[in-house]
C-alpha positions as YAML, in Angstrom:
chain: A
units: angstrom
residues:
- id: 1
  name: MET
  ca: [14.48, 9.20, -1.67]
- id: 2
  name: GLN
  ca: [13.13, 12.72, -1.52]
- id: 3
  name: PRO
  ca: [11.31, 14.23, -4.67]
- id: 4
  name: ARG
  ca: [13.59, 16.15, -6.75]
- id: 5
  name: ASN
  ca: [12.78, 19.86, -7.43]
- id: 6
  name: MET
  ca: [10.88, 19.97, -11.08]
- id: 7
  name: SER
  ca: [13.39, 21.76, -13.37]
- id: 8
  name: MET
  ca: [11.17, 24.03, -15.44]
- id: 9
  name: SER
  ca: [13.94, 24.90, -17.88]
- id: 10
  name: GLY
  ca: [13.06, 23.67, -21.29]
- id: 11
  name: VAL
  ca: [9.46, 22.81, -20.56]
- id: 12
  name: VAL
  ca: [8.09, 24.93, -23.23]
- id: 13
  name: ASP
  ca: [9.50, 24.17, -26.87]
- id: 14
  name: LEU
  ca: [7.95, 24.17, -30.20]
- id: 15
  name: ALA
  ca: [6.19, 20.95, -29.79]
- id: 16
  name: ALA
  ca: [4.18, 22.28, -26.91]
- id: 17
  name: VAL
  ca: [3.17, 25.63, -28.61]
- id: 18
  name: LYS
  ca: [0.17, 24.31, -30.02]
- id: 19
  name: ALA
  ca: [-0.97, 22.25, -27.13]
- id: 20
  name: ALA
  ca: [-0.31, 25.02, -24.63]
- id: 21
  name: GLY
  ca: [-2.35, 27.49, -26.91]
- id: 22
  name: GLU
  ca: [-5.41, 25.15, -26.96]
- id: 23
  name: ALA
  ca: [-5.19, 24.56, -23.26]
- id: 24
  name: LYS
  ca: [-5.00, 28.37, -22.53]
- id: 25
  name: ALA
  ca: [-8.09, 28.90, -24.83]
- id: 26
  name: LYS
  ca: [-10.08, 26.07, -23.10]
- id: 27
  name: ALA
  ca: [-9.01, 27.60, -19.74]
- id: 28
  name: GLU
  ca: [-10.19, 31.06, -20.64]
- id: 29
  name: GLN
  ca: [-13.38, 29.72, -21.92]
- id: 30
  name: ALA
  ca: [-14.02, 27.60, -18.76]
- id: 31
  name: ARG
  ca: [-13.42, 30.72, -16.66]
- id: 32
  name: ALA
  ca: [-15.77, 32.89, -18.59]
- id: 33
  name: GLU
  ca: [-18.49, 30.18, -18.53]
- id: 34
  name: ALA
  ca: [-17.96, 29.76, -14.76]
- id: 35
  name: ALA
  ca: [-18.27, 33.50, -14.37]
- id: 36
  name: ARG
  ca: [-21.30, 33.71, -16.38]
- id: 37
  name: GLN
  ca: [-23.19, 30.88, -14.48]
- id: 38
  name: ALA
  ca: [-22.09, 32.43, -11.18]
- id: 39
  name: SER
  ca: [-23.79, 35.91, -12.37]
- id: 40
  name: GLN
  ca: [-26.94, 34.32, -13.42]
- id: 41
  name: GLY
  ca: [-27.31, 32.23, -10.39]
- id: 42
  name: GLY
  ca: [-26.82, 29.11, -12.32]
- id: 43
  name: GLY
  ca: [-26.73, 26.63, -9.47]
- id: 44
  name: SER
  ca: [-24.10, 23.98, -8.99]
- id: 45
  name: ALA
  ca: [-25.21, 21.45, -11.39]
- id: 46
  name: PRO
  ca: [-22.18, 19.75, -13.13]
- id: 47
  name: SER
  ca: [-21.65, 20.21, -16.83]
- id: 48
  name: ALA
  ca: [-22.01, 17.46, -19.30]
- id: 49
  name: GLY
  ca: [-18.16, 16.96, -19.17]
- id: 50
  name: ALA
  ca: [-17.89, 16.28, -15.44]
- id: 51
  name: VAL
  ca: [-16.34, 13.02, -14.44]
- id: 52
  name: PRO
  ca: [-16.67, 10.92, -11.27]
- id: 53
  name: PRO
  ca: [-13.80, 10.89, -8.84]
- id: 54
  name: SER
  ca: [-12.88, 7.22, -9.70]
- id: 55
  name: ALA
  ca: [-12.12, 8.67, -13.33]
- id: 56
  name: LEU
  ca: [-9.08, 10.60, -11.98]
- id: 57
  name: VAL
  ca: [-7.13, 7.38, -11.43]
- id: 58
  name: VAL
  ca: [-6.59, 5.20, -14.54]
- id: 59
  name: ASP
  ca: [-4.54, 2.23, -16.04]
- id: 60
  name: VAL
  ca: [-2.60, 3.36, -19.01]
- id: 61
  name: ASP
  ca: [-0.91, 1.03, -21.51]
- id: 62
  name: GLU
  ca: [1.03, 1.74, -24.65]
- id: 63
  name: ALA
  ca: [-1.66, 1.60, -26.91]
- id: 64
  name: GLY
  ca: [-3.69, 4.10, -25.08]
- id: 65
  name: PHE
  ca: [-0.81, 6.50, -23.94]
- id: 66
  name: GLU
  ca: [-1.35, 9.27, -26.59]
- id: 67
  name: ARG
  ca: [-5.02, 9.49, -26.05]
- id: 68
  name: ASP
  ca: [-5.00, 8.96, -22.26]
- id: 69
  name: VAL
  ca: [-2.05, 10.76, -21.55]
- id: 70
  name: LEU
  ca: [-0.69, 13.07, -23.98]
- id: 71
  name: GLN
  ca: [-3.86, 14.60, -25.35]
- id: 72
  name: LEU
  ca: [-5.44, 14.75, -21.87]
- id: 73
  name: SER
  ca: [-2.40, 16.62, -20.59]
- id: 74
  name: ALA
  ca: [-3.65, 19.62, -22.60]
- id: 75
  name: GLU
  ca: [-6.82, 19.75, -20.30]
- id: 76
  name: VAL
  ca: [-5.22, 18.47, -16.92]
- id: 77
  name: PRO
  ca: [-1.65, 17.68, -15.50]
- id: 78
  name: VAL
  ca: [-1.20, 13.85, -15.91]
- id: 79
  name: VAL
  ca: [0.82, 12.27, -13.11]
- id: 80
  name: LEU
  ca: [2.54, 8.89, -14.34]
- id: 81
  name: ASP
  ca: [3.14, 6.30, -11.67]
- id: 82
  name: PHE
  ca: [5.41, 3.48, -13.05]
- id: 83
  name: TRP
  ca: [4.76, 0.46, -10.91]
- id: 84
  name: ALA
  ca: [4.83, -3.20, -10.98]
- id: 85
  name: GLU
  ca: [3.01, -6.04, -9.01]
- id: 86
  name: TRP
  ca: [6.25, -7.35, -7.43]
- id: 87
  name: CYS
  ca: [7.53, -3.96, -6.40]
- id: 88
  name: GLN
  ca: [6.50, -3.69, -2.56]
- id: 89
  name: PRO
  ca: [7.57, -0.03, -2.29]
- id: 90
  name: CYS
  ca: [5.05, 0.68, -5.10]
- id: 91
  name: LYS
  ca: [2.42, -0.70, -3.01]
- id: 92
  name: GLN
  ca: [3.10, 1.94, -0.36]
- id: 93
  name: LEU
  ca: [3.29, 4.76, -2.75]
- id: 94
  name: SER
  ca: [0.60, 4.12, -5.20]
- id: 95
  name: PRO
  ca: [-2.42, 4.39, -2.86]
- id: 96
  name: LEU
  ca: [-0.84, 7.66, -1.58]
- id: 97
  name: LEU
  ca: [-0.75, 9.04, -4.87]
- id: 98
  name: GLU
  ca: [-4.29, 7.95, -5.67]
- id: 99
  name: ARG
  ca: [-5.57, 9.72, -2.63]
- id: 100
  name: LEU
  ca: [-3.61, 12.89, -3.16]
- id: 101
  name: VAL
  ca: [-4.88, 13.13, -6.68]
- id: 102
  name: ILE
  ca: [-8.51, 12.56, -5.63]
- id: 103
  name: GLU
  ca: [-8.10, 15.45, -3.02]
- id: 104
  name: ALA
  ca: [-6.92, 17.64, -5.90]
- id: 105
  name: ASN
  ca: [-10.58, 17.38, -7.18]
- id: 106
  name: GLY
  ca: [-9.73, 17.54, -10.79]
- id: 107
  name: ARG
  ca: [-6.50, 19.56, -10.85]
- id: 108
  name: LEU
  ca: [-4.56, 16.22, -11.64]
- id: 109
  name: VAL
  ca: [-5.04, 12.90, -13.00]
- id: 110
  name: LEU
  ca: [-3.22, 9.94, -12.14]
- id: 111
  name: ALA
  ca: [-2.12, 7.32, -14.88]
- id: 112
  name: LYS
  ca: [-0.62, 4.15, -13.75]
- id: 113
  name: VAL
  ca: [1.77, 2.28, -15.92]
- id: 114
  name: ASP
  ca: [2.56, -1.48, -15.16]
- id: 115
  name: VAL
  ca: [6.22, -1.56, -16.41]
- id: 116
  name: ASP
  ca: [6.11, -5.46, -16.86]
- id: 117
  name: ALA
  ca: [3.40, -4.93, -19.30]
- id: 118
  name: ASN
  ca: [4.77, -1.75, -20.85]
- id: 119
  name: GLN
  ca: [8.51, -2.25, -21.48]
- id: 120
  name: MET
  ca: [8.51, 0.15, -24.35]
- id: 121
  name: LEU
  ca: [7.24, 3.01, -22.09]
- id: 122
  name: MET
  ca: [9.72, 2.07, -19.41]
- id: 123
  name: GLN
  ca: [12.55, 2.45, -22.10]
- id: 124
  name: GLN
  ca: [11.41, 5.57, -23.41]
- id: 125
  name: PHE
  ca: [11.00, 7.14, -20.06]
- id: 126
  name: GLN
  ca: [14.59, 5.77, -19.17]
- id: 127
  name: ILE
  ca: [13.16, 4.21, -16.03]
- id: 128
  name: GLN
  ca: [16.22, 2.91, -13.78]
- id: 129
  name: GLY
  ca: [14.00, 1.93, -10.82]
- id: 130
  name: ILE
  ca: [10.76, 1.86, -9.57]
- id: 131
  name: PRO
  ca: [8.47, 3.36, -8.28]
- id: 132
  name: ALA
  ca: [9.27, 6.36, -10.46]
- id: 133
  name: VAL
  ca: [6.89, 9.36, -10.89]
- id: 134
  name: PHE
  ca: [6.72, 11.92, -13.79]
- id: 135
  name: ALA
  ca: [4.11, 14.32, -14.84]
- id: 136
  name: VAL
  ca: [3.04, 15.30, -18.40]
- id: 137
  name: VAL
  ca: [1.72, 18.79, -18.88]
- id: 138
  name: ALA
  ca: [0.68, 20.09, -22.54]
- id: 139
  name: GLY
  ca: [2.56, 17.14, -23.87]
- id: 140
  name: GLN
  ca: [5.76, 17.90, -22.01]
- id: 141
  name: VAL
  ca: [7.28, 15.47, -19.66]
- id: 142
  name: LEU
  ca: [8.59, 16.55, -16.16]
- id: 143
  name: PRO
  ca: [10.47, 14.01, -13.89]
- id: 144
  name: LEU
  ca: [9.18, 14.35, -10.23]
- id: 145
  name: PHE
  ca: [10.75, 11.69, -8.03]
- id: 146
  name: GLN
  ca: [12.05, 8.04, -7.88]
- id: 147
  name: GLY
  ca: [11.31, 5.94, -4.78]
- id: 148
  name: VAL
  ca: [9.13, 6.39, -1.72]
- id: 149
  name: ALA
  ca: [8.84, 9.78, -0.19]
- id: 150
  name: PRO
  ca: [7.21, 11.32, 2.84]
- id: 151
  name: GLU
  ca: [3.69, 12.51, 2.24]
- id: 152
  name: GLN
  ca: [4.43, 16.31, 2.82]
- id: 153
  name: GLN
  ca: [7.05, 16.32, 0.20]
- id: 154
  name: ILE
  ca: [4.77, 14.59, -2.47]
- id: 155
  name: ARG
  ca: [2.12, 17.05, -1.62]
- id: 156
  name: GLU
  ca: [4.43, 20.09, -2.20]
- id: 157
  name: THR
  ca: [5.60, 18.42, -5.34]
- id: 158
  name: LEU
  ca: [2.08, 18.18, -6.62]
- id: 159
  name: ALA
  ca: [0.99, 21.60, -5.69]
- id: 160
  name: GLN
  ca: [3.90, 23.04, -7.50]
- id: 161
  name: LEU
  ca: [2.88, 20.95, -10.65]
- id: 162
  name: VAL
  ca: [-0.74, 22.31, -10.38]
- id: 163
  name: GLN
  ca: [0.70, 25.78, -10.07]
- id: 164
  name: VAL
  ca: [3.05, 25.40, -13.19]
- id: 165
  name: ALA
  ca: [0.12, 24.04, -15.29]
- id: 166
  name: GLU
  ca: [-2.29, 26.96, -14.61]
- id: 167
  name: GLU
  ca: [0.48, 29.84, -14.67]
- id: 168
  name: ARG
  ca: [2.45, 28.59, -17.65]
- id: 169
  name: PHE
  ca: [-0.12, 26.76, -19.63]
- id: 170
  name: GLY
  ca: [-3.50, 28.01, -18.43]
- id: 171
  name: ILE
  ca: [-4.49, 24.56, -17.58]
- id: 172
  name: ILE
  ca: [-7.02, 24.45, -14.87]
- id: 173
  name: GLY
  ca: [-8.13, 20.71, -14.74]
- id: 174
  name: ILE
  ca: [-11.42, 19.07, -15.24]
- id: 175
  name: GLU
  ca: [-14.61, 19.20, -13.42]
- id: 176
  name: VAL
  ca: [-15.50, 16.53, -10.98]
- id: 177
  name: ASP
  ca: [-19.11, 15.27, -10.11]
- id: 178
  name: PRO
  ca: [-18.99, 13.26, -6.82]
- id: 179
  name: ASN
  ca: [-22.59, 12.48, -7.13]
- id: 180
  name: ALA
  ca: [-21.74, 10.60, -10.59]
- id: 181
  name: GLU
  ca: [-20.07, 8.01, -8.70]
- id: 182
  name: GLY
  ca: [-22.11, 4.68, -8.33]
- id: 183
  name: ALA
  ca: [-24.87, 6.00, -10.52]
- id: 184
  name: ALA
  ca: [-25.69, 2.57, -11.49]
- id: 185
  name: GLY
  ca: [-26.98, 1.92, -8.29]
- id: 186
  name: SER
  ca: [-25.17, -1.35, -7.50]
- id: 187
  name: VAL
  ca: [-25.11, -2.51, -3.95]
- id: 188
  name: GLU
  ca: [-22.04, -4.28, -2.71]
- id: 189
  name: THR
  ca: [-21.84, -6.63, 0.12]
- id: 190
  name: GLU
  ca: [-18.93, -5.83, 2.50]
- id: 191
  name: ALA
  ca: [-16.96, -8.68, 3.84]
- id: 192
  name: PRO
  ca: [-17.21, -9.00, 7.60]
- id: 193
  name: ALA
  ca: [-14.32, -7.31, 9.43]
- id: 194
  name: GLY
  ca: [-11.66, -9.54, 10.66]
- id: 195
  name: PRO
  ca: [-10.40, -9.51, 14.23]
- id: 196
  name: HIS
  ca: [-7.39, -7.49, 13.48]
- id: 197
  name: ASP
  ca: [-8.81, -5.29, 10.81]
- id: 198
  name: ALA
  ca: [-8.84, -2.08, 12.88]
- id: 199
  name: LEU
  ca: [-5.16, -2.57, 13.76]
- id: 200
  name: LEU
  ca: [-4.15, -3.17, 10.24]
- id: 201
  name: GLU
  ca: [-6.03, -0.17, 8.95]
- id: 202
  name: ALA
  ca: [-4.31, 1.83, 11.74]
- id: 203
  name: ALA
  ca: [-0.81, 0.61, 10.36]
- id: 204
  name: VAL
  ca: [-1.88, 1.85, 6.72]
- id: 205
  name: VAL
  ca: [-3.16, 5.17, 7.90]
- id: 206
  name: ALA
  ca: [0.40, 5.62, 9.95]
- id: 207
  name: LEU
  ca: [2.19, 4.65, 6.76]
- id: 208
  name: ASP
  ca: [0.40, 7.21, 4.80]
- id: 209
  name: ALA
  ca: [0.87, 9.86, 7.32]
- id: 210
  name: GLY
  ca: [4.74, 9.11, 7.44]
- id: 211
  name: ASP
  ca: [4.49, 7.74, 10.98]
- id: 212
  name: LEU
  ca: [6.78, 4.66, 10.35]
- id: 213
  name: GLY
  ca: [7.06, 4.06, 14.19]
- id: 214
  name: GLY
  ca: [3.41, 3.98, 14.60]
- id: 215
  name: ALA
  ca: [2.94, 1.52, 11.66]
- id: 216
  name: VAL
  ca: [5.75, -0.78, 13.05]
- id: 217
  name: GLN
  ca: [4.14, -0.77, 16.35]
- id: 218
  name: ALA
  ca: [0.45, -1.54, 14.98]
- id: 219
  name: TYR
  ca: [1.79, -4.35, 12.88]
- id: 220
  name: LYS
  ca: [3.48, -5.90, 16.10]
- id: 221
  name: ASN
  ca: [0.30, -5.64, 17.82]
- id: 222
  name: VAL
  ca: [-1.18, -7.77, 15.33]
- id: 223
  name: LEU
  ca: [1.57, -10.26, 15.43]
- id: 224
  name: ALA
  ca: [1.43, -10.51, 19.02]
- id: 225
  name: ASP
  ca: [-1.95, -11.87, 18.90]
- id: 226
  name: ASP
  ca: [-1.69, -13.78, 15.60]
- id: 227
  name: PRO
  ca: [2.13, -14.64, 14.69]
- id: 228
  name: GLY
  ca: [1.13, -16.18, 11.43]
- id: 229
  name: ASN
  ca: [-0.74, -13.16, 10.13]
- id: 230
  name: THR
  ca: [0.63, -12.67, 6.42]
- id: 231
  name: GLU
  ca: [-0.44, -9.22, 5.93]
- id: 232
  name: ALA
  ca: [0.97, -8.05, 9.14]
- id: 233
  name: LYS
  ca: [4.40, -9.85, 8.47]
- id: 234
  name: LEU
  ca: [4.57, -8.28, 5.04]
- id: 235
  name: GLY
  ca: [3.54, -4.88, 6.22]
- id: 236
  name: LEU
  ca: [6.01, -4.88, 9.22]
- id: 237
  name: ALA
  ca: [8.95, -5.77, 6.87]
- id: 238
  name: GLN
  ca: [7.91, -2.87, 4.79]
- id: 239
  name: ALA
  ca: [7.56, -0.44, 7.48]
- id: 240
  name: GLU
  ca: [10.83, -1.45, 9.07]
- id: 241
  name: LEU
  ca: [12.77, -1.06, 5.61]
- id: 242
  name: LEU
  ca: [11.31, 2.42, 5.09]
- id: 243
  name: ALA
  ca: [12.11, 3.44, 8.72]
- id: 244
  name: ARG
  ca: [15.80, 2.34, 8.16]
- id: 245
  name: VAL
  ca: [16.17, 4.13, 4.91]
- id: 246
  name: GLN
  ca: [14.37, 7.21, 6.00]
- id: 247
  name: HIS
  ca: [17.28, 9.39, 7.04]
- id: 248
  name: MET
  ca: [20.03, 7.81, 5.02]
- id: 249
  name: ASN
  ca: [22.10, 9.87, 2.77]
- id: 250
  name: PRO
  ca: [22.09, 7.86, -0.51]
- id: 251
  name: GLN
  ca: [25.25, 9.16, -1.82]
- id: 252
  name: GLU
  ca: [27.20, 8.57, 1.40]
- id: 253
  name: VAL
  ca: [25.71, 5.08, 1.57]
- id: 254
  name: ARG
  ca: [26.71, 3.95, -1.82]
- id: 255
  name: ALA
  ca: [30.12, 5.59, -1.64]
- id: 256
  name: ALA
  ca: [30.84, 3.65, 1.62]
- id: 257
  name: ALA
  ca: [29.68, 0.50, 0.15]
- id: 258
  name: ALA
  ca: [31.85, 0.85, -3.03]
- id: 259
  name: GLU
  ca: [34.89, 1.75, -0.80]
- id: 260
  name: ASN
  ca: [34.20, -1.17, 1.62]
- id: 261
  name: PRO
  ca: [32.91, -4.30, -0.41]
- id: 262
  name: ARG
  ca: [33.57, -6.41, 2.70]
- id: 263
  name: ASP
  ca: [32.00, -4.23, 5.30]
- id: 264
  name: PRO
  ca: [28.69, -5.95, 6.25]
- id: 265
  name: ALA
  ca: [27.04, -2.80, 7.69]
- id: 266
  name: ALA
  ca: [28.01, -0.85, 4.34]
- id: 267
  name: GLN
  ca: [26.58, -3.55, 2.27]
- id: 268
  name: ILE
  ca: [23.49, -4.00, 4.24]
- id: 269
  name: ALA
  ca: [22.61, -0.20, 4.26]
- id: 270
  name: ALA
  ca: [23.25, -0.13, 0.53]
- id: 271
  name: ALA
  ca: [20.93, -3.18, -0.06]
- id: 272
  name: ASP
  ca: [18.11, -1.48, 1.76]
- id: 273
  name: LEU
  ca: [18.43, 1.49, -0.55]
- id: 274
  name: ASP
  ca: [18.55, -0.93, -3.70]
- id: 275
  name: LEU
  ca: [15.35, -2.52, -2.55]
- id: 276
  name: VAL
  ca: [13.46, 0.74, -1.78]
- id: 277
  name: GLY
  ca: [14.56, 2.04, -5.11]
- id: 278
  name: GLY
  ca: [13.01, -1.01, -6.81]
- id: 279
  name: HIS
  ca: [16.36, -2.66, -7.55]
- id: 280
  name: VAL
  ca: [15.39, -5.92, -6.02]
- id: 281
  name: GLU
  ca: [17.90, -8.35, -7.86]
- id: 282
  name: ASP
  ca: [20.76, -5.98, -7.05]
- id: 283
  name: ALA
  ca: [19.86, -5.97, -3.34]
- id: 284
  name: PHE
  ca: [19.68, -9.55, -3.11]
- id: 285
  name: GLY
  ca: [22.89, -10.18, -5.26]
- id: 286
  name: ARG
  ca: [24.82, -7.53, -3.04]
- id: 287
  name: LEU
  ca: [23.98, -9.45, 0.10]
- id: 288
  name: VAL
  ca: [24.80, -12.95, -1.31]
- id: 289
  name: ASP
  ca: [28.08, -11.50, -2.32]
- id: 290
  name: THR
  ca: [28.72, -10.31, 0.99]
- id: 291
  name: VAL
  ca: [27.77, -13.61, 2.56]
- id: 292
  name: LYS
  ca: [30.55, -15.10, 0.44]
- id: 293
  name: VAL
  ca: [33.31, -13.03, 1.91]
- id: 294
  name: THR
  ca: [32.23, -12.70, 5.47]
- id: 295
  name: PHE
  ca: [32.40, -15.04, 8.51]
- id: 296
  name: GLY
  ca: [30.86, -15.63, 11.86]
- id: 297
  name: ASP
  ca: [28.70, -12.99, 13.31]
- id: 298
  name: ASP
  ca: [29.12, -10.61, 10.18]
- id: 299
  name: ARG
  ca: [27.78, -13.32, 7.93]
- id: 300
  name: ASP
  ca: [24.90, -14.05, 10.02]
- id: 301
  name: ALA
  ca: [23.97, -10.53, 10.24]
- id: 302
  name: VAL
  ca: [24.08, -10.19, 6.32]
- id: 303
  name: ARG
  ca: [22.11, -13.48, 6.12]
- id: 304
  name: LEU
  ca: [19.41, -12.39, 8.46]
- id: 305
  name: ARG
  ca: [19.02, -9.09, 6.56]
- id: 306
  name: LEU
  ca: [18.61, -10.99, 3.43]
- id: 307
  name: LEU
  ca: [15.80, -12.95, 4.94]
- id: 308
  name: GLU
  ca: [14.35, -9.86, 5.95]
- id: 309
  name: LEU
  ca: [14.14, -8.53, 2.62]
- id: 310
  name: PHE
  ca: [12.78, -11.70, 1.34]
- id: 311
  name: GLU
  ca: [9.79, -10.78, 3.59]
- id: 312
  name: VAL
  ca: [9.48, -7.58, 1.92]
- id: 313
  name: ILE
  ca: [9.09, -8.84, -1.46]
- id: 314
  name: GLY
  ca: [7.08, -12.04, -0.87]
- id: 315
  name: ALA
  ca: [8.04, -15.66, -0.70]
- id: 316
  name: ASP
  ca: [6.21, -16.46, -4.09]
- id: 317
  name: ASP
  ca: [8.46, -13.92, -5.99]
- id: 318
  name: PRO
  ca: [10.84, -15.83, -8.52]
- id: 319
  name: ARG
  ca: [13.52, -13.57, -7.53]
- id: 320
  name: VAL
  ca: [13.30, -14.56, -4.03]
- id: 321
  name: THR
  ca: [13.49, -18.12, -5.12]
- id: 322
  name: ALA
  ca: [16.45, -17.53, -7.22]
- id: 323
  name: ALA
  ca: [18.26, -15.78, -4.23]
- id: 324
  name: ARG
  ca: [17.31, -18.38, -1.77]
- id: 325
  name: THR
  ca: [19.04, -20.91, -4.17]
- id: 326
  name: ALA
  ca: [22.13, -18.73, -4.46]
- id: 327
  name: LEU
  ca: [22.23, -18.09, -0.68]
- id: 328
  name: ALA
  ca: [22.03, -21.93, -0.06]
- id: 329
  name: ARG
  ca: [24.99, -22.41, -2.35]
- id: 330
  name: VAL
  ca: [27.23, -19.96, -0.66]
- id: 331
  name: LEU
  ca: [26.32, -21.33, 2.84]
- id: 332
  name: PHE
  ca: [26.59, -24.92, 2.08]
...
């Protein structure tokens, strides 16, 4: 669940020499130009190549991968976020990555890859579960981490990425012009705030800060007044799941589950890890199989956890429908 330290061994190879050399040349030119403008009192007007903050987060597909990722990575480190619409942990991680990349102010770009629409990229990167996060620097791929991780650890990983890009490849990023945002002058009309919007926003802020207890309480406060609030139900299920796995040792949990296939507590813990790692069907199948071999209170505990995990994914997801059918066959 925690970001792995980026392995720098093997980052520089013959395929990267040309890209690295070009990147260093561009970096030196940019530094020289910045120094010249500063000495001449050139002001703070953005260069013609400056981009708005919104351009730091892009959706990438297989057709545009070489241009939007590989070529761009000679100018700025590109963070790859592999996600899917059905992946609830992705919906927690992606907004955090977007915020941190925008805060980096041009030193990073975030490229989002929908794995359902880009199966070839998923195979090429050997993605085993989502969310999965990689980086590309001067055409070279670095695995960063898989699953959801605390904000501080992600910050540290991204800071290391920026440092490696500059020190090893001379890549200093791209210029950002915040004034370019919304230049067309369009005016959007905001929808009126709902009665629980402030509490829901507080829950999201707490999640981003890693305060899972605060997020759980905020969602519960909404549900106390509005038990049918769909957003709060989904958010509570997600926050409680993340809180449960936050301090787990994945190796120990999976070893215990393998050694004790009939132990409901061991299987429930492993199913939580499966779901957070994006292995939705594995999580559901594990618990359905456990229901088959348990009885009484143990069976009920497994069944209830399975229903909670259904809430995390959403009732409309076809995998939830299939798992409900499998559960009904086991129970009845």
